[in-house]
N, C-alpha and C positions, 0 to 999 in steps of 0.2 A: 769685662770680657777676660777670657783666659789667654793670657799673651802667648803661651805655647801654641795654641792653636790659631791660625790667621782666620780672618772673617771669610776669605775665599782661598781654597787651596787650588793652586795652579800646579799642573805637571809641566816639566820642561819638554821641549820638541822631541828630544830623544827617548822620552818615556811614552810617547804614543804608542800603543800596542801595534806589533807588526803582523800579529796573527789574530785571526778570529777564532773563537772558541765554540765548538759544537757540543751543546750539553747533552745531546742524544748519545754520545759515545759513553757517557757515565750512567745512562738511565738504564736500570734493570728491566723495567717494562718499557719496551721501545713504543714510540707511537705507531699506531696502526697505519699501514701503508694506504696510498691513495689507489682507489680501485677505478678500473674501467667500467662504466656504467652499463655498458652492453654485456660484457663477459663476467663482471664481478671478479675479476682477477686483478692482482697488483699491476699498477701502471709501469711499463717498462720505459727504458731510456727512449727507444724508438718511437714509442707511443706518444711522449711528452715532448720530444724535441721539435715537432711542427709548431707547438705553442710557446715554448720557452727556448731561451738560448742554450745552446750545448752545455757550457760550463755551468750554468744555474741549474740545469737537470742533473748533472752530476753531483752538485752540492745538496740539492733536494733529495736525492735518494741515499746519501751516504749518511748512515747513522752509526758508524763506527770509527770514523777519523776524528780525534779529538780537536786538532788545530789544523787551520788552513792558512797558508801564507796569504798575506794582503799584498797584491801587486803593488810594485813602486809607484806607478802613475796614480792609483787610488791613495796611497799614503801621501804623496805630493799633495793631491787634492785636499785631503783631510788636514793638511797643515794649515790651510787658509781659514779654519775656524775651530780646529781642534788642537790640543786637547780642550774640552769644555770645563768650565769651573765646578768644582764642588763646594757649595756655599753652606756655612753654618748659620741658620736662622736664628741668630741671637735676638733680634727684635721681635720675632714672632714668639719665640720662648718668652720674652718679657712680657708681652701682651696677654700672653695665655697664663702668665704667672704658673708656669709648669716647672717640675724638676727635669723633664725630659731633655734630652739633647736633640735638635732637629737639624738634619742635613738635607740639602736637595742638590741633586745633579741638574745643572740647568743646560739644556740643549736648544734654546732659542737665540743663540748668538750667530745665526746666519740669515741670509735674506728669506730663505723659505720659512724661517721662524719656527722650526721644529726639529726633531731627531730624524726625520724622514730622509734627509740628504744623506745620511750615513749608508742607506742601501741603495738610493737612487742613484748615486754616483757609481756603485759597484755594478748594478745591472745595466747601466749606460755603457760602462767600459767593457763589459763583456759582449754587449750588442756590437759595439764598434770593432771590437777584435775579430769578431765573427763576420764582419764585412756586411752587416745589415744596413738598410736605408733608414729605419726608423722603428719605434715601438709604439704600441697602444696600451692605455691603462685606464683605470676609473679612479675617482677620488670622491671622497665625501665632504668633509669640511674644506677641504682644498690644500691642507699642507703637503700631502703625497704629490698631488698634480704639480704643485709649485716647485717642489724638490726635484721632480723628475724633469720639469721643464728646464730648470737650471742646469741640470746633469746633462741632458740632451744638447743643450746649447754649447756646453763646454766641449762635448765630442761631435758637434756638428751632426746631430741626428734629428730626424723628423720626430716630433712627439704629437700623438693624438690623445686627448683626454676626453673622457665621458664623465661629467661631473653630476652628481646627485641633484636632481631639478631643485628641490627646495634650497640646498646650499648654493647653487648657481644663481638662484634669485635673491637670497639673503646675503650673499657675500660677494658682491660684484667687484670689490677691489682685489680680492684673492684670484678671482677669474682674470683680472687685468694684468696682475703680475705674471701669470702663466702665459698670457697672450704677448707681453712685453718680451718674455724670454724665447718666443717663437713657436708656442704651442698652440694648436687649434683646440678649442673647447666647446663641447656640445652638451647641451643640458639632458640628462637621461631619467626616464626612458625617451628617446628620440623615434622620429620616422625615418632615420638614415640607415637602419639596420632591420634585418628581418625579425630579429628577436625582440626588437624595440617595438615595431609595429604590432607584434603579438601582445606584448604585454600591455600596450596601450589599449588594445582591443578588450583585454581581459580585465584591466584596471583602468578605466577611463578617468582622466583627471587626476591620476596618481602623482603624488610628489617625489616618487622615486625611492630607491634603496641602493645600497652598494651592490647587492645581489644583482639588480637590474643593470647596472652600470658595467659590473664584471662581464656579464652576459654580452653586452654590446661590444665592449673592449675586445673580448676573445674573438667575436665573430669578424670584427675589423681586422684583426691581426692575421687570422687564418685565411681571410679573403684577400689579402694584399701580398704580393710577391715581395720578399725582402723584409718583411716586418715579423716582429714576435711581440707577445703580450708580456708586460711586467706587472708585478703586484707589490704593493706598499705594505702589506701586513700579512698575517695568517700562515704563509708558507714557511717552511723550515728554513730555506735559505735566507729570508728575509730576518728572522730571529738570529741566524748565524752572523749576518752584517752587523745587526744591532748590538751584538755581544760586546762591541767596542765601548758601549756606554757603562756596561759593567765592569769590564776590565779596567778602564780609566778610573772609576769609582774605587774599586778595590786597591789600586796601586796608590790612590791619594789617601785613602784611610789608612793603609797600611804604613804610610810614611809617619803618622803620628799615633801609630798603635791604637787605632779607633776600631772597634768591632760593633756594628750595628746589631741590635737585637731583632729588630723588624725593618722589612724592606717593602715598601708600597709602591704600587704603579697602577695608572689607570689601564684599563683593559677593554679594547673594543675588538680588534683581531688578534691582538697579543704582541705586537712587534716591539712596542716600548717595554712592556712588563717583561717580556721574554729576554730582551736584551739587558735590562738592568740586572734581572736576578741570575743571570746564567752562571758566571764564575761562582757566585755565592751558593747557588743550588748545587753546582759541581761539588763543592767542598761537603755540602750537607749529603750529597749521594754517595760519597766516598767515604764518609764517617768522620772527616777531618774538623767539622764545626757544625754548629747548629743555629738556624735562624728561622724566624717567623716570616712567611711571605703572604702578602695580601693583595689581591687584586680588586680594584675599585671600579666598578662597572655602573653604568646609568640604569636607574629603576625602569626607565622606558624601554630598554633593550637589554633584558638581564639574562643573557645566555648561559652564564655560569650558575646564577643563583636559582634560576627558574627553568632553565633548558634541560633537555635529555640528552644522554651520551649515546650518539647513534651515528651510523653512516648517513650523511646527507650530500646532497648537491651544495657546491661552493657557490652557486649562482642561481638567480631567481629563473632564468631561462632554460636551466638544467641542460647546459651544454658543456659544463666543466666536470672533471672527475669527482668522485665520490670521496669524501673525507669523513674519517670518524672523528667526531667533535662533540662538545657541547653546543647544542643549536636549539633554535627557536623554529626552524623549519625554513627551508629556502624561499618560500612565499611570504614569510613575515616582513612587513614593511613598517618600520618604526613611525609613530606619530610625527606629522609635521611640527608639532608644538615642541619636540625635542630640539634644543638649540644648539648643541654641541655635535662633534663627530661621534665616534664610537657607535656607529649605526649598523655594523655588520650582524648579521642573524647568527653567526657561529664564532667559534674560538679556535685558534690555533691548535692543531692535532698535539703538538709537543705540550702546550700548557694544559690542554684538555686531559691528557694522560696524567701529568703531575698532580692536576686537581682531582682526578678520579683516585689517584693513590694517596690522597690526603696529605700532599706536600705542600699544597698552596690552599689558603683560605680565599673567600671571595665576599665582598660587601656590595650591596647595590645602594645608590645615593639618588635621591629626587633632585631635580634640576635646581630648584629654589634654594636648596642647601647647598649645592655645587657653587652657585654663584654668590651666596653669602660667604662661603669660605674664601672664594676668589677675590671678594672685595676686602675680606679682613686681612688676607695675605698682601695684597697690593698696597694697602695703607701703610704697612709697617715695613715691607720687605722692598718696596720700590720697583716691582716688576709687575706688569699687568699680565696674569696667565691665562693661557689658553682654556677654554671650557673643558677640554679633554683633560689637561693636566689638573684642573681644579677638582676632578673626582679624587685624585690621589691626595691633593691639599685637604679636602674635606675629611678623608679617613684619617690622615695624619694628625689634624687637629683634634679628632675624636679621641684618638689614642693618647694624645698628650695631655688631654684633659682627663682622661682615665689615670693617667701617672699623678695628676695634681691630685685627685681623689685619694689614691693609694699611697702616694709618697714614693713610687718607684722611679728610679732615675735611668728608665730606659733610653737608648740611644735609637732614634728613628732616621732611616733614609727613605726619601721618596724621590721619584722621578718628575722633575719640572720638565715636561716634553717640548714646551713652546710658549710663545707669547700669543696675546689675545687681541692685538691691535686690529685685525681684520674681522673681529667678532664683536663689534660695536652695537649692531642691531640687536643682539642677544642681550648684551650689556645694558642697552637702552630699555629693553622690555623689563629687565630686572629692576632698574632703577626707577621706572615709572610705575611699578607694582603691577603690570600687566602679565608678567611672567606666572605660569602656572604649572602645576606638576601633572603628568600624565603616567599612570601605571597600568599596564595592560590586565585586562581581567584574565581569569584562568580560561573562560571561553573563547576569548581572543586568541590566547597562546594556542589552545587546542586545535584551532583551525590550521595553524602552522605545523603542529605535531601530526595532523591527519595527513599532510603532504608528504611526509617523509617516505622514501623509498623502503620497499621491504627486503631489507638486507639481513639475513641471519647468520652473522659469522662471529 
């Protein structure tokens, strides 16, 4: 090992960022605004505030302010598990026999097991500051619901979670962690909301999707006095909060004069990838440095690699604003065979714009390859990765093996978003040889595209 660079790079407490970075401020082509589905006009502050907390609406609409101060209460909470380590994957490098240098930013060192807590605590803080009783949300694999239940417990807020039905059934322990922290958890779609009943009538026996769960959570929030809806990915405010991942990564790399050639992150709605790449993308946008950015997404829900760039509803029930994004259509429901998270039909408007501007690449990965990479990583690096994170691991391994073929000594950074200890049903299916790959056909995807709203802007 190179003695100059430690196995794990830890920052000191006073090196935790005290501001979030808003990459939109440096984007020449700004993300398209959210639209009111009735008027097709950009959503205003007054239109959004019945759904979201006031301060979060301000963050969502602000695409010019480069930095936002992190409130002291949130910084204090961050200190319980941040800064998170940046790890040199020496043992994976050795196992791959690659000249590439591989680093990963590990976000799983908190009870929620993922990066989601970075935004959950911020959104809970603003809800408490506004004097609300509680919040509603959706969750897919369960990391976001777990993180939000922890954050709401910390601020003594009620937490109502709608969990995608197949995940609710496959991941009972994740569900029980949420309940332990005081959250109520309902499988979605459910018969507890009007939109849930409508979805069940149209898709009887459905295993659910994030789009379904979002619709139910929004209805619940807007029908209860003193509640607001919060979201764990996709929205620009969430990418803002998650920028702490990239900011910490950059500080740690700069300490040892390390510059990554490529940065890889798993991509479902975009929170992890957007947070990881933000400060590096800012440098690229300002012409200060150049990097290769790669989004790793599931082949069973390929919004970037096979979606269309269009305005679409953010939810299956079509009660949310329209967002311009790479999408498979709000009616698209991933196969229940898909074992991880990353189940959202669209991609963050920020990342969609960057992808459309050819500033980001995207790769889709079949889930058997994802779990093969997860197993390979776990056996040498000592961490059982989440299926979501393992999409990035799979692409990072592919890139490292390319370096082996070419002899290039590239430096690779990827986001290890969390741990997979609540994903053992999926790991069991892989180990038993019963896991299979599902890739939607063009005809199946076309059904989702046919449901896109007619917005010509």
